C-alpha positions as CSV (number, residue, x, y, z in Angstrom):
1,M,-0.1,0.1,0.0
2,F,1.2,3.3,-1.1
3,C,0.4,6.8,1.2
4,K,1.5,10.1,0.3
5,K,4.7,11.6,1.9
6,L,3.9,14.1,4.7
7,V,4.8,17.1,4.5
8,V,6.4,19.3,7.6
9,N,4.4,22.0,8.8
10,P,6.6,25.0,9.2
11,Q,4.7,26.1,12.1
12,F,6.0,23.0,14.1
13,S,9.6,22.2,12.1
14,G,12.3,23.1,14.5
15,K,10.6,23.3,18.1
16,T,10.3,19.6,19.1
17,M,12.7,16.8,19.4
18,R,11.1,13.2,17.8
19,P,10.1,11.5,20.3
20,K,11.2,8.6,21.9
21,K,10.1,4.7,21.4
22,Q,7.9,3.4,23.9
23,Q,9.5,0.2,25.6
24,K,7.6,-2.5,27.6
25,Q,9.2,-2.6,31.0
26,A,10.0,-6.0,32.0
27,Q,11.1,-5.3,35.5
28,D,7.6,-5.3,38.2
29,E,7.1,-1.9,40.4
30,L,6.5,-2.4,44.0
31,F,3.6,-0.2,44.1
32,Q,2.3,-0.5,40.3
33,V,-0.2,-2.4,38.4
34,R,0.6,-3.8,35.3
35,L,-1.9,-3.5,32.8
36,E,-1.4,-7.1,31.5
37,A,-2.7,-7.9,35.2
38,I,-5.8,-6.0,34.7
39,C,-6.6,-6.0,31.1
40,D,-8.4,-9.4,29.4
41,P,-6.6,-10.5,26.2
42,A,-9.5,-11.0,24.7
43,N,-11.0,-8.1,24.7
44,A,-11.2,-6.0,21.4
45,L,-9.4,-3.2,22.1
46,V,-6.0,-5.1,23.8
47,K,-6.8,-7.0,19.8
48,L,-6.9,-3.8,18.2
49,A,-4.0,-2.5,19.8
50,D,-1.7,-6.1,18.8
51,Q,-2.8,-5.4,15.5
52,I,-1.5,-1.5,14.6
53,D,1.6,-1.5,12.8
54,W,3.0,1.2,15.8
55,E,6.6,1.0,13.8
56,H,5.4,2.1,10.7
57,L,3.1,4.6,12.5
58,D,6.4,6.0,14.7
59,Q,8.1,5.9,11.2
60,E,6.3,8.3,9.3
61,F,5.1,10.7,12.1
62,G,8.9,10.8,12.6
63,S,9.7,13.3,9.6
64,L,7.5,15.9,11.6
65,Y,10.3,16.3,14.0
66,S,13.5,18.0,14.6
67,E,16.3,16.4,16.5
68,A,16.9,19.1,18.8
69,G,14.7,20.8,21.5
70,R,12.3,19.5,24.2
71,P,11.3,15.4,23.6
72,A,7.7,15.0,22.4
73,I,4.9,12.9,23.2
74,P,5.3,9.3,22.5
75,T,4.0,8.6,18.9
76,R,1.7,6.0,20.3
77,M,0.5,8.0,23.0
78,M,-0.8,10.7,20.5
79,V,-2.0,7.9,18.0
80,G,-3.9,5.9,20.0
81,L,-5.7,9.2,22.2
82,T,-6.4,10.2,18.3
83,L,-8.0,6.7,17.5
84,L,-9.7,6.7,20.4
85,Q,-11.4,10.6,20.2
86,S,-12.4,9.4,16.9
87,L,-13.7,6.2,17.5
88,Y,-15.8,7.5,20.7
89,S,-16.2,11.1,19.0
90,L,-14.9,12.6,22.1
91,S,-14.2,15.9,23.0
92,E,-10.2,16.7,23.8
93,D,-11.1,17.0,27.3
94,D,-12.9,14.3,27.5
95,V,-10.4,11.7,26.2
96,V,-7.6,12.9,28.0
97,N,-10.2,13.0,31.2
98,R,-11.3,9.4,30.7
99,W,-7.8,8.2,29.9
100,A,-7.0,8.0,33.1
101,E,-10.3,5.9,34.5
102,N,-9.6,3.0,31.9
103,P,-6.9,0.5,31.7
104,Y,-8.0,-0.5,28.1
105,W,-7.2,2.8,26.8
106,Q,-3.7,3.4,28.5
107,Y,-2.7,-0.4,27.2
108,L,-3.8,1.2,23.7
109,C,-1.2,3.5,23.9
110,G,1.2,1.8,24.9
111,E,1.1,2.0,29.1
112,T,3.0,-0.8,31.2
113,F,1.9,0.0,34.1
114,F,-1.8,1.7,35.3
115,V,-1.5,5.5,35.7
116,H,-3.7,7.8,37.6
117,E,-2.6,11.2,36.1
118,K,-3.5,13.1,33.0
119,P,-1.2,11.9,29.4
120,I,-1.2,15.3,28.3
121,A,-2.9,18.6,28.5
122,R,-6.0,19.2,26.5
123,S,-4.3,21.2,23.8
124,G,-1.8,18.9,23.1
125,L,-4.2,17.2,20.7
126,S,-5.2,19.9,18.9
127,K,-1.5,21.1,18.0
128,W,-1.0,17.6,17.3
129,R,-3.4,17.7,14.6
130,K,-1.7,20.8,12.8
131,R,1.0,19.1,13.3
132,I,0.8,16.0,10.9
133,Q,-2.5,17.7,9.2
134,D,-4.4,16.2,6.6
135,H,-2.2,14.0,5.3
136,G,-0.9,12.4,8.6
137,M,-5.0,11.5,8.6
138,E,-5.0,9.9,5.7
139,T,-2.2,7.7,7.2
140,L,-4.2,6.4,10.3
141,L,-7.2,6.1,7.8
142,Q,-4.9,3.2,5.9
143,Q,-3.7,2.3,9.2
144,T,-7.1,1.2,9.8
145,L,-7.8,-0.4,6.1
146,K,-4.8,-3.0,6.9
147,V,-6.0,-4.0,10.3
148,G,-9.8,-4.7,8.4
149,I,-8.1,-6.3,6.1
150,S,-5.7,-8.5,8.6
151,T,-9.0,-9.0,10.8
152,G,-11.8,-9.9,8.0
153,A,-13.4,-7.0,8.4
154,V,-12.7,-5.9,5.0
155,S,-11.3,-8.5,1.7
156,K,-8.8,-7.3,-0.7
157,R,-10.8,-8.3,-3.6
158,S,-13.4,-5.5,-2.0
159,L,-11.5,-2.8,-3.0
160,E,-11.9,-3.2,-6.7
161,R,-16.0,-2.5,-6.0
162,V,-16.5,1.0,-4.5
163,S,-19.3,3.6,-3.7
164,V,-19.0,7.1,-4.0
165,D,-21.4,9.8,-2.6
166,T,-21.0,13.9,-1.0
167,T,-22.4,15.0,2.2
168,V,-22.7,18.2,3.7
169,Q,-20.7,18.9,7.1
170,P,-22.1,21.8,8.8
171,K,-19.5,23.6,10.6
172,N,-20.1,25.0,14.2
173,I,-21.8,28.2,13.9
174,T,-25.0,29.9,14.8
175,Y,-27.6,30.2,12.1
176,P,-26.4,33.4,10.1
177,T,-29.2,36.3,10.0
178,D,-28.5,39.9,8.6
179,A,-28.9,41.6,11.8
180,K,-27.2,39.0,13.8
181,L,-23.6,39.7,11.5
182,L,-23.8,43.1,11.2
183,N,-24.4,43.8,15.1
184,R,-22.0,41.1,16.0
185,S,-19.3,42.9,13.2
186,R,-19.3,45.9,15.0
187,E,-19.1,44.5,18.5
188,H,-15.8,42.9,17.0
189,L,-14.6,46.3,15.5
190,V,-15.4,48.1,19.1
191,K,-13.2,45.6,21.2
192,L,-10.6,45.7,18.8
193,A,-10.8,49.7,18.8
194,Q,-10.1,50.0,21.9
195,K,-7.5,47.4,22.4
196,H,-5.4,49.7,19.7
197,G,-6.2,52.9,21.7
198,I,-8.6,54.1,18.9
199,K,-10.9,56.4,20.4
200,L,-14.4,56.5,18.6
201,R,-16.7,59.2,18.1
202,Q,-19.8,56.8,19.0
203,S,-19.7,52.9,19.2
204,Y,-23.7,51.9,19.7
205,E,-22.9,49.4,22.3
206,R,-26.7,50.7,23.8
207,K,-28.5,50.9,20.0
208,G,-27.0,48.1,18.2
209,P,-28.4,45.2,20.0
210,Q,-32.0,46.7,20.9
211,A,-32.0,47.2,17.1
212,A,-30.8,43.7,16.2
213,L,-33.3,42.4,18.8
214,K,-36.3,45.2,16.6
215,A,-35.3,43.1,13.4
216,G,-35.6,39.6,14.8
217,R,-38.9,40.4,15.9
218,Y,-40.5,42.3,13.4
219,A,-39.2,39.2,11.2
220,H,-41.0,36.7,13.6
221,A,-44.2,39.0,13.3
222,K,-43.5,39.4,9.1
223,Q,-43.5,42.6,9.4
224,Y,-40.6,42.8,6.9
225,K,-41.0,46.6,6.4
226,R,-39.6,47.4,10.0
227,M,-37.6,44.7,9.8
228,R,-35.6,46.2,6.8
229,R,-35.8,49.4,8.3
230,M,-33.8,48.1,11.3
231,L,-31.4,46.5,8.9
232,K,-30.4,50.0,7.1
233,T,-30.2,51.4,10.7
234,L,-27.7,48.4,11.9
235,K,-25.9,49.3,8.7
236,T,-25.6,52.9,8.9
237,Y,-24.1,51.5,12.9
238,L,-21.5,49.9,11.5
239,G,-20.8,52.1,8.6
240,R,-20.4,54.8,11.1
241,V,-17.6,52.8,13.1
242,V,-15.7,51.8,9.9
243,R,-15.4,54.8,8.5
244,D,-14.2,55.9,12.3
245,I,-11.4,53.5,12.4
246,E,-10.3,54.1,8.7
247,R,-10.1,58.1,9.4
248,K,-8.1,57.8,13.0
249,S,-5.4,54.8,12.5
250,D,-2.7,55.0,10.0
251,I,-1.1,51.7,10.9
252,V,-3.4,48.6,11.4
253,S,-2.5,45.4,12.7
254,S,-3.8,41.8,11.1
255,D,-7.0,41.2,12.9
256,L,-8.2,44.8,13.0
257,K,-7.7,44.7,8.8
258,N,-9.1,41.2,8.7
259,S,-12.4,42.7,10.7
260,L,-12.8,46.0,8.5
261,T,-12.5,43.8,5.6
262,H,-15.4,41.6,6.7
263,A,-17.3,44.3,7.9
264,K,-17.3,46.1,4.2
265,R,-18.0,42.9,2.8
266,L,-21.2,42.1,5.1
267,L,-22.2,46.2,3.8
268,Q,-21.9,45.4,0.1
269,Q,-23.2,42.1,-0.1
270,Q,-27.0,42.2,-1.5
271,Q,-29.8,39.4,-1.3
272,Q,-28.8,37.3,-4.2
273,D,-25.5,37.4,-4.5
274,S,-22.7,33.9,-4.4
275,H,-20.2,33.8,-2.2
276,K,-22.4,35.4,0.7
277,L,-19.9,36.0,4.3
278,Y,-22.1,33.8,6.9
279,S,-19.3,33.7,9.4
280,L,-17.2,36.1,11.2
281,H,-14.9,33.7,12.5
282,E,-15.3,30.8,10.0
283,P,-15.7,33.2,6.4
284,H,-15.0,30.6,4.4
285,V,-18.6,28.9,5.7
286,S,-20.8,28.1,2.4
287,C,-24.8,27.6,1.9
288,I,-25.7,24.2,0.8
289,S,-29.0,23.2,-0.2
290,K,-29.6,19.6,-0.1
291,G,-33.2,19.4,-1.1
292,K,-34.2,18.4,2.8
293,A,-37.6,18.9,3.6
294,H,-36.9,19.1,7.4
295,K,-33.5,20.9,6.8
296,R,-33.4,23.7,3.7
297,Y,-29.8,24.5,3.7
298,E,-27.0,23.3,6.0
299,F,-23.9,26.0,6.3
300,G,-20.6,24.6,6.1
301,N,-18.4,22.6,3.2
302,K,-19.4,19.1,1.2
303,V,-17.6,16.1,1.7
304,S,-16.9,13.1,-0.3
305,I,-16.8,9.7,0.7
306,C,-15.4,6.1,-1.0
307,A,-16.7,2.9,0.6
308,T,-16.2,-0.6,-0.8
309,N,-19.1,-2.0,-2.0
310,K,-19.3,-4.9,-0.2
311,E,-18.8,-4.6,3.4
312,G,-19.4,-0.4,4.0
313,F,-15.8,-0.4,4.6
314,I,-14.2,3.4,4.3
315,I,-11.1,3.7,1.9
316,G,-11.5,7.4,1.4
317,S,-12.8,10.4,2.3
318,Q,-12.0,14.3,1.1
319,G,-13.3,17.1,2.6
320,L,-13.8,19.8,0.1
321,E,-13.9,23.9,-0.1
322,G,-17.1,25.1,-0.8
323,N,-20.1,23.6,-2.4
324,P,-18.5,21.9,-6.0
325,Y,-20.8,19.9,-8.6
326,D,-20.4,16.3,-7.6
327,G,-19.5,14.8,-10.9
328,H,-16.4,17.0,-10.7
329,T,-15.2,15.4,-7.3
330,L,-15.7,12.1,-8.8
331,Q,-12.0,11.4,-9.9
332,G,-10.8,13.0,-6.8
333,A,-12.6,10.6,-5.1
334,L,-11.0,7.7,-6.7
335,D,-7.4,8.9,-6.4
336,Q,-7.5,9.6,-3.2
337,A,-8.5,5.9,-2.5
338,T,-6.4,4.2,-4.9
339,R,-3.6,6.1,-3.1
340,L,-4.4,4.6,0.3
341,S,-5.3,1.3,-0.6
342,G,-2.5,1.0,-3.7
343,V,-5.7,-0.9,-5.9
344,R,-7.5,0.9,-8.6
345,A,-11.3,0.6,-8.3
346,K,-12.5,-1.4,-11.4
347,R,-16.4,-0.6,-11.1
348,C,-17.4,2.4,-9.5
349,Y,-21.2,3.0,-8.3
350,V,-22.8,7.0,-7.6
351,D,-26.2,8.6,-7.7
352,R,-27.5,10.5,-10.3
353,G,-25.8,13.9,-9.4
354,Y,-22.5,12.7,-10.4
355,R,-23.9,12.6,-14.4
356,G,-21.0,13.9,-16.6
357,H,-18.0,13.3,-14.0
358,G,-15.4,12.5,-17.4
359,V,-13.8,9.7,-15.4
360,T,-12.1,7.3,-17.6
361,D,-10.1,4.7,-15.7
362,T,-12.6,3.1,-14.0
363,D,-16.2,1.8,-15.1
364,V,-19.2,4.9,-13.4
365,F,-22.6,3.3,-12.8
366,I,-25.4,5.8,-12.2
367,S,-28.3,4.9,-10.4
368,G,-31.1,3.8,-12.6
369,Q,-29.0,2.8,-15.3
370,R,-30.0,0.5,-17.7
371,R,-27.3,-0.3,-20.4
372,N,-24.1,-2.2,-20.1
373,V,-25.6,-3.4,-16.4
374,T,-25.0,-7.5,-16.0
375,P,-26.7,-9.2,-13.1
376,T,-24.2,-8.9,-11.1
377,I,-23.2,-5.0,-11.3
378,K,-27.3,-5.1,-11.2
379,R,-26.7,-6.7,-7.8
380,E,-23.7,-4.1,-6.9
381,L,-26.0,-1.6,-7.9
382,K,-28.5,-2.0,-5.5
383,R,-26.1,-1.8,-2.7
384,R,-25.4,1.6,-3.4
385,S,-27.3,3.0,-1.1
386,A,-25.8,1.2,1.5
387,I,-23.7,4.2,1.8
388,E,-26.4,6.4,3.1
389,A,-26.4,4.2,6.3
390,I,-22.6,4.9,6.4
391,I,-23.2,8.6,6.2
392,G,-25.9,8.7,8.9
393,H,-23.9,6.6,11.3
394,Q,-21.1,8.9,10.9
395,K,-23.2,11.7,11.6
396,T,-24.6,9.9,14.6
397,E,-22.2,8.2,16.1
398,G,-19.5,10.1,15.1
399,C,-18.1,13.5,14.8
400,L,-19.6,14.4,10.9
401,G,-22.7,16.1,12.1
402,R,-21.4,19.0,13.2
403,N,-17.9,20.2,12.7
404,R,-16.1,21.8,15.9
405,L,-12.6,21.9,14.3
406,H,-11.1,25.6,13.4
407,G,-10.3,26.8,9.7
408,I,-9.8,25.3,6.6
409,L,-7.6,22.4,7.7
410,G,-10.2,21.4,10.1
411,D,-12.7,20.9,7.5
412,K,-10.3,18.1,6.0
413,I,-9.6,16.2,9.3
414,N,-13.0,16.3,10.5
415,P,-14.1,13.5,8.2
416,L,-11.2,11.7,8.2
417,M,-11.6,11.5,12.3
418,A,-15.1,10.3,10.9
419,A,-14.0,8.1,8.5
420,I,-11.1,6.4,11.3
421,G,-14.1,6.4,13.7
422,Y,-16.4,4.4,11.9
423,N,-13.6,2.0,10.4
424,L,-12.6,1.2,14.2
425,R,-15.9,0.3,14.7
426,L,-16.5,-2.2,12.4
427,I,-13.0,-3.4,12.8
428,L,-13.6,-4.1,16.8
429,K,-17.2,-5.8,15.9
430,A,-15.4,-7.9,13.5
431,I,-13.2,-8.9,16.4
432,G,-16.0,-9.3,18.9
433,L,-17.4,-11.5,16.1
434,L,-14.2,-13.9,15.4
435,L,-13.4,-14.4,19.5
436,S,-17.6,-15.4,20.5
437,F,-17.5,-17.9,17.5
438,V,-14.3,-19.6,18.6
439,K,-15.1,-19.5,22.0
440,E,-18.8,-21.1,20.6
441,R,-17.4,-23.6,18.6
442,F,-14.0,-24.2,20.1
443,L,-14.5,-23.9,23.8
444,P,-16.3,-26.8,24.4
445,F,-14.1,-29.3,22.5
446,L,-10.6,-28.0,24.1
447,Q,-12.5,-28.0,27.8
448,I,-13.5,-32.4,26.7
449,L,-9.8,-32.4,25.3
450,G,-8.6,-31.0,29.0
451,R,-10.8,-33.7,30.7
452,K,-9.7,-36.7,28.9
453,L,-6.0,-35.5,29.2
454,M,-6.3,-35.2,33.0
455,E,-8.2,-38.9,33.1
456,L,-5.0,-39.9,31.3
457,L,-2.7,-38.4,33.7
458,F,-4.0,-38.5,36.8
459,C,-6.4,-41.7,36.6
460,S,-9.1,-40.3,38.8
461,P,-11.9,-38.4,37.3
462,A,-12.8,-37.7,41.2
463,Q,-10.2,-35.3,41.6
464,L,-10.3,-33.3,38.3
465,T,-11.2,-29.5,39.1
466,I,-12.2,-28.1,35.6
């Protein structure tokens, strides 16, 4: 399998030394308990920890560090916490706090003895994600694919038959309204002006919230003329503050300059404009209409997901900027799946939104197609709709339902974390089914065999204690 080489983030290069490898201590400690004595060897998380190639991950992520500076946290610790966060859809605080309570989590992260303290600070996980970026998350997704093949959760032959679909990843922002955005932009500018020592002629701290409140009430009462009058008032307040700051400040900082740019963009944009500003702290958010009855519009970005047609194992997940046409995203989704799995898909099944895709090196079958459809392809084409359930599980059980990661990098990392968590749940389910199968089929036979051996050795069945 082939994975794209990790690129060093200049923001984190040369500041931290390469982490040391974790090694199991052979000698016991007097007041500490070994995790092997606590954890059940048949537990699914223990089996998962033994299946992951930690040496390969340590080599992959080792290139992101320098040879000088403070020693970094071990790679297995950071990777294990990231996997647990993706598996259980937890926040940084929750995964760090619960780690000290769960011996199985500590075993997965490479600890030898049970530890009562938190492993890292909460901000360590966010800094780790910024260091590895989306290419590092693809490496973890590739690792789940390797473990899935070794545990039987997915077969190699299934990698040649894939289903691709897109969905919307909503951003963690409030529902945007003109009144809310105008008033919030004015408040940001007033705070920044006070921070930089700019004395404003008038800040509208009292009248601004009152006008925003009236605009919302008029809209609720369907008094749209009064609502538009309040919006015009809010625009007047914001425009006065913008012009006052520009007159009194010759040299502005980057944050004040960005706030002024966003304020001018809000004042100029109209109702029918495209690429409007919907959030001040997430200006790249797009408005996407999916035609849902319960939710007409969603504010975020589009995500492309590629999964095997048979098992529904995710082999590719991409966070796309804005709202691109589905057909234009198919080639990138197939290229990512090929890069992570090492196998080029021979057949791809999509819905009707992918018409005009332009893919030539893979046979693409669109839902409802009648020509060149054999009975096998027809059966696999019916399985295409299973990807809708995969997306639903990622949104309800994973972190795809609401993206809480900041910026464009967060839009790319969050769908990969959701895919990693979904694959891990399938792997743990496969491991659990295998253990239950072995226990049901072979345990009675082993018990009978043990009794026979004890009878032959001791020749006294009354003394058997099995």
